[in-house]
SETOR-365942 format. One record per residue (C-alpha): residue number from 1; x, y, z. Coordinates in steps of 0.25 Angstrom, whole numbers. Layout:
# residues N
[NUM [X Y Z]]
...
***
This chain:
# residues 114
[1 [-96 -158 7]]
[2 [-107 -153 17]]
[3 [-115 -140 15]]
[4 [-123 -135 27]]
[5 [-132 -123 30]]
[6 [-141 -119 41]]
[7 [-152 -109 39]]
[8 [-164 -104 47]]
[9 [-178 -109 45]]
[10 [-182 -99 34]]
[11 [-186 -104 21]]
[12 [-182 -92 13]]
[13 [-167 -96 16]]
[14 [-168 -110 9]]
[15 [-165 -105 -5]]
[16 [-152 -98 -1]]
[17 [-148 -111 8]]
[18 [-151 -120 -4]]
[19 [-143 -111 -14]]
[20 [-131 -111 -5]]
[21 [-131 -126 -3]]
[22 [-134 -129 -18]]
[23 [-123 -120 -22]]
[24 [-113 -128 -14]]
[25 [-117 -141 -21]]
[26 [-118 -137 -35]]
[27 [-103 -140 -38]]
[28 [-104 -154 -34]]
[29 [-108 -159 -48]]
[30 [-123 -162 -44]]
[31 [-133 -161 -55]]
[32 [-143 -150 -56]]
[33 [-154 -160 -53]]
[34 [-147 -165 -40]]
[35 [-144 -150 -35]]
[36 [-159 -147 -38]]
[37 [-163 -159 -30]]
[38 [-154 -155 -18]]
[39 [-160 -141 -18]]
[40 [-174 -146 -18]]
[41 [-171 -156 -7]]
[42 [-164 -145 1]]
[43 [-175 -135 -1]]
[44 [-186 -144 4]]
[45 [-178 -149 16]]
[46 [-174 -135 20]]
[47 [-189 -130 18]]
[48 [-194 -142 26]]
[49 [-184 -140 37]]
[50 [-187 -125 39]]
[51 [-202 -126 37]]
[52 [-206 -139 44]]
[53 [-194 -142 52]]
[54 [-191 -129 58]]
[55 [-205 -123 56]]
[56 [-198 -111 50]]
[57 [-192 -106 63]]
[58 [-181 -97 58]]
[59 [-172 -99 70]]
[60 [-172 -115 67]]
[61 [-161 -118 58]]
[62 [-161 -128 46]]
[63 [-147 -135 43]]
[64 [-145 -140 29]]
[65 [-133 -148 24]]
[66 [-129 -155 12]]
[67 [-118 -165 12]]
[68 [-112 -170 -1]]
[69 [-108 -185 0]]
[70 [-101 -193 -11]]
[71 [-114 -197 -18]]
[72 [-125 -190 -9]]
[73 [-130 -177 -4]]
[74 [-135 -177 11]]
[75 [-144 -166 14]]
[76 [-147 -163 29]]
[77 [-158 -152 33]]
[78 [-159 -151 48]]
[79 [-170 -142 55]]
[80 [-174 -140 69]]
[81 [-188 -146 68]]
[82 [-194 -159 75]]
[83 [-193 -168 63]]
[84 [-203 -177 56]]
[85 [-205 -191 51]]
[86 [-204 -191 36]]
[87 [-212 -204 36]]
[88 [-224 -196 40]]
[89 [-224 -187 28]]
[90 [-235 -189 18]]
[91 [-232 -193 4]]
[92 [-234 -180 -5]]
[93 [-238 -189 -17]]
[94 [-251 -193 -10]]
[95 [-263 -188 -16]]
[96 [-267 -179 -4]]
[97 [-253 -173 -4]]
[98 [-251 -169 -18]]
[99 [-256 -155 -18]]
[100 [-249 -152 -5]]
[101 [-238 -141 -6]]
[102 [-229 -147 4]]
[103 [-224 -160 8]]
[104 [-215 -165 -3]]
[105 [-201 -161 1]]
[106 [-197 -174 9]]
[107 [-204 -183 -1]]
[108 [-197 -176 -13]]
[109 [-183 -176 -6]]
[110 [-184 -191 -2]]
[111 [-192 -196 -13]]
[112 [-184 -189 -24]]
[113 [-170 -189 -19]]
[114 [-169 -198 -7]]
***
């Protein structure tokens, strides 16, 4: 099963996109905890794609897809940005990063569920 959506780079569209995608996977027998983890991961990835990848340029689309496999869920979020090397992102748990309001999304997604 594959669920795909394309949306313009407007953060106010994220909640509706999330709701539609989550509604389609609710009948798969996943626990509420797993559904919550998927929702948070998708929300972070979409926000990063829109804000950082596409620089909030409304005419730049973001494509998101969920592919349900036998024992896994594959999430793909594609933006029109230049990309980045995730190995150069600072660890948000370092003392000088603890009070920053941003910078935990990738760490959260990979460290918690990856």
